[in-house]
C-alpha positions as a printed Julia matrix, in Angstrom:
78×3 Matrix{Float64}:
 148.13  21.45  130.11
 146.1   22.12  133.05
 143.37  24.69  132.59
 143.55  27.85  133.86
 141.01  29.06  136.88
 137.37  29.94  135.78
 137.13  34.21  136.72
 133.6   34.3   135.89
 131.73  34.6   139.14
 134.63  36.95  140.42
 134.54  39.02  137.07
 130.57  39.16  137.01
 130.4   40.45  140.88
 133.04  43.4   139.62
 131.26  44.43  136.77
 128.07  44.53  138.46
 129.44  46.58  141.66
 132.16  48.39  139.94
 131.3   48.61  136.11
 132.17  51.86  135.78
 135.96  51.31  136.97
 136.32  48.73  134.99
 137.64  46.32  137.45
 136.7   43.18  136.11
 138.63  44.0   132.64
 141.74  44.07  134.68
 140.75  41.0   135.8
 140.39  39.41  132.86
 143.35  40.34  131.26
 142.23  43.01  129.1
 144.25  46.52  130.43
 142.85  48.14  126.83
 139.22  47.6   127.45
 139.58  48.43  131.41
 141.3   51.75  130.65
 138.59  52.9   128.02
 136.04  51.57  130.41
 137.38  53.75  133.08
 137.2   56.75  131.05
 133.87  56.33  129.88
 132.89  55.93  133.4
 134.52  59.03  134.95
 133.41  60.72  131.91
 129.71  60.23  131.25
 128.57  57.47  133.54
 127.86  55.28  130.51
 130.97  52.87  131.84
 128.45  51.26  134.88
 125.88  51.04  132.75
 128.39  48.5   130.06
 129.61  47.25  133.63
 125.76  46.17  134.76
 125.29  44.32  131.39
 128.56  42.71  131.35
 128.03  41.57  134.71
 124.93  39.89  133.89
 126.74  38.42  130.49
 128.73  37.19  132.54
 126.97  35.43  135.3
 124.03  33.99  133.04
 126.78  32.06  130.5
 127.57  28.31  131.52
 131.08  28.61  133.18
 132.6   26.07  129.7
 131.23  28.86  127.8
 132.4   31.85  129.93
 135.87  30.44  129.9
 135.96  29.75  126.57
 134.6   33.06  125.16
 136.32  35.47  127.38
 139.44  33.59  128.94
 140.68  31.5   126.0
 139.17  33.44  122.92
 139.69  37.09  124.58
 136.98  38.41  123.82
 137.19  42.45  125.28
 133.29  43.2   125.12
 129.79  42.0   125.6
């Protein structure tokens, strides 16, 4: 099987810029988590803080670690 494209940089940048909208969650295929983050972003603004933290975490992980954790392992939060 061919390895799927690593979406680390795209997800990390989108998490930092548009974290409150949960766009990075949808990019990674986490629909339920994306909707939750979108609601949190509009309801109280905490979605943007979560997005900023996740973006930093995404970008500081190695490519292989990110791929195995978020794309293969499907870890939805942090």
